[in-house]
N, C-alpha and C positions, 0 to 999 in steps of 0.2 A: 502535243498532240502526239500520243504512240501510234506508229502504224497499225493496220485489223491484221496482215499477218505476225507479225510479232507478238500484239495481244491474245492471236488464235493462240500459237506456239505455248503463251504462258498459262493458257488457262489448261489447254490439255497435258502438258505437264503435270500440272500443278491437281488438275482435276482430276485425274488419273489414281493420282496418292487418296482420293478424298473417296471417289467413287469407287473403284476400281483398284484396289493395294495390290502390289507387285505381285503378294504371295497370295495373289486370291486363285484359287482353284475353280477353273473352270475347262467344262468340256470342250473340246478343240484347240485351248488353249487361245487363251484374250477374250476382252470381249465380245461379245459378238455386237454389238453398239462400233466396236472399234476397229474391228480386225477388218481389214481390207478399205476402211473407211478413207476418204482425204480428209486433209487436215480441216478445211473448211465444214465437213458435216461433223467430227467428228468435236470440234469445237462448240457449234451448235447444239452439238448434246449436252455438253457440259453447262452451257449457258441454262438448257431447262431444269439440268438438275438442280443449279444456284437457286434460280428465281421460284423454283418447288420446295424449295427445303430453306434459305436464304429471307427469301421474301414472302411468300403464302405460308410457309409451315404445311404443308402437304400430309396427309395422314401414314402414318407409318404403318403399312403392314405386320403381323404377328404371325409367322412360323414356327409351331410347338413341336416335339415328340411327347407326345401323353404317353405314353410307356407302348409295352409290347407283351403280345403273346406268348406264356409260355407250353408250348401244348396247345390242342387240339380243342381240351376242354375251354381253353380262357380264348384263345378266340373267338368260340364262337359265342362265349357270352358276350364280347366285346360288337359282333356283327349284328348280334339283336339288342345290343345295347343302343348302338348309330342307330338300326335304323327300326329303334323304336318298337322290338318286337315284328316287323315286319310294315307295321302301319305307316312310314318312309320312303319313298322308292328310293333303292340305293342302285348305283352304276359302275359296271366292272368295265373293267382295261376293253372288253370289246366293245363297251358302248353297250352292249343290254342293260335292259333298266330290269334290278329286281322289286319284288314286293310279295309280302304278306309272308307266313311263317312257313309256313311249309316250303317256298322259294327260296327265302334266308337258311333253314336248315339243308339245301338240296344245294347252295353255294358252299356252304360252310363243306361238305361231306367233299364237293369240287376240291376244294383247296387240299384235304388229305388227303387226296389221292394223285393230285397233280403235282406232280414232281417227287419229289424224296416224300419217302411215310411220315406226316407226322402223329405222330402219337396223343394218343389223350392227356397225357404228362409229359410235360419237358422239362430237362435243367436249361436248356438254351432257350432264347426268344428265337421264335420261329413267323414271326412277324414282326411289323412297325409301326405305331398307333400316329397320326402327322393330324394337326391341327391348322389350315389355314385359316386368319381371321380378320376383319376389316370394322373397324369403330362402327358404332352406330350414324346411319343414315344411308350407308351404301348400297346400294342397289344385291339384292340377294342373286339376282341371275346374274347378274352380270360376274359377281363373286364364283357363282358355281361356275360360270363357261370360264374364269379364268384358273376355277383350280382344277376342270379337266383338262385345259392345254397344259398348266405346267405337269400336270402328272403324267401327262403323256409322255411330255420331256425327260422328265427326271425320273422316272420307274420303267420307263421301257423295259421288255423282255420278262418285270413281274407282274404279276396276277395281281391286282387292288381293286380297292371295291369306294368307292365315294359316297357319302350322303350329305345334303345338304339340311342344315339348320338355321330356318330363317323365324321360328319364333319366338328368339329373345331380342334382347335388345339389338345387339349386333351380330351379322351374319355371318357365320363360319362354314368351313366344312370340315369332314373329318374323311380321313382316309386312312385305308386300311391296307399294307402293304405285302404280300409275302416277302420274307425276306430271301430266300433264295429263285433264283430267275431261271428263266427255262432253259439256261446253261449250264445251274449249281453252281452257279458264283452269286457270293452273301453280298448283300445289300450294308452296309456298313458306315453311316455318314458321321461326321467329325463335325469341327466347329463354322470350318473352312465353308463345307458340304452345306450347312444351315444358311450361311449367311447367303450362300447361290441361291439355294431355294428361293431366300427371301425377295431377292435380286433377280430371281426370273417372275415369282409371283406377283410383285409390285410392275414388272412388265407388261405382263396379259395380262391383268388391269386398266392398265394403262391405253391398250393396244382394243379398250372396248371401255373406253371412254370412262374412265373413272382415275381420278389422280389420287397417285399413291405413291409412296419412296418407301426406299427399303434401306434408309443410311444406318450405317453402326451408330452408337450410339457416341463414341468419340469425335464423329464429323458432324453428330449435331450441338456437342456438348454435354451431351447428359454423363454422367456418372451414377448408374443406379445399379445396387446387385439384387435382385429376385431367390427368394427364397422357393427352395422348392417346395410344392405344394403340401405334403407332410412336415414342415416345419410350419409353416401357415396355420394350417390345423392346428397341431399340438398346440401353436401358441395361444390360438382363442380359446385351447381346453383347459387351459392352465398347467403344459407338463411340461413347456420348452421355457425353462428358465435365463437363458443368453438364449438369440437373435441375431446375427450378423447384422454390422452397419448395413443402410442401404444406399451405402455410396462402394464403389467397386475399389479398390485396393491394388496396390504394387508397383513393381518398376515397370513392365508390360501396360499397364493402363495408363500410369502417368507419361510415358514416351509415345502412345499411340495419343495422346488429346494435345501434347507437346507436339506433335508434329501437323495433328485437324490445326492448331492454331498459325501455323509456321505459314499453309497451304492457304488457308482461309487470307490471309492477310498478303501473302504474293496474289492473289487472285483480287483481290479490293485495291490493291495500288493499281495494276494492271486493268482491271475494268474502271478506276478512275481516270486516268490518262485514256481514254477513248474520246474519241469524236463524237462515238454513237450515243444519244440521249438515254439510249435505252439501256446501254453499255453503264453508263454514269448512273442511273439511276438503279442497277445492279449493285453496283460500287456502293451506295447510301443503303441499299438492304445491309448484305455483308458486314458493315461497319457493326451496323444496330445488331447485326446477329454477336459481332464479336463483343461490342461493349457488354449485352446481357451476359455472356459466357463470363467475364472477367466480373461484373456484380455477383451470378451465383457463386464465382470462388471464393468470394469472400465470408459467402454464407458458413458458420462450423458445422459440422455432420448434425449433430445432435436437432438445432433447429430447422434441417432442410427435409420438404414434406415426405421429399423420396426416402429417408433414412429410418423412420415409421412407419411401412409398411412397403406393400409391393403397391404395383400399380393394378387396378380392377385385371381380371382377368374372364374373357368370355366365359359364359356358362354352358357348359357342355349339356 
């Protein structure tokens, strides 16, 4: 049997590659869970992520940019839309609650004048629309609380409005963010930022007792390309002749999946060599995950259900 310290070292080394890639952009540098933590605590965190991903197959959060308003007319229309004309309660970055059409109209006017003037029509996006979602069955209030804490962290110094939608199958929160901060800096999220947003949202959900993960597709052994909303609608209406394969392709995608398999394999070997029954049970879960990936990789793209369409998206 391998010593516990050696096993912890392997878990941290390869777990960081799976759950916190080296090129990940994190405010303050490094994972919040790993920064300044002991090897034992870091290994415990990796074990928790392994158990959730490989054993329990915990629900994955979704964080999606749904668009952005070009000019105040479009922004005001989106505020009316997410608040259902003021019927749903909206919450601002200051913790103030906005209800009713007049209050929503006043809020839009505050946004128009709160910083650089937002013209009625504009060629640039003055707002960013984000949706945070969990699958069916999640507690809507927990989703709302987690979204509130997420927004305070990620959109600090920006005006934003958030609205919970719990009248559909899956609870989700719409957040509209004024892209220009109070200091004149504009938010411009990249792919790494979106992954960080997913991880932040999942972490806040777990703090409220909701099991949630934000693993990358490569970590889960998923290889799926989601077509844009306009492509899906065009296909449904018969206006799109060719829709890309549901599988992501390319050298970078292949390398990410190979690196993920290597990390899972190293973790499985380390856990299997442990004297702790819990570790060995985790190793069995990882082996099953790897076997499932191997079997799925043998399925031709045209037979893969993910290639025939996109995953169900939450209603707006």
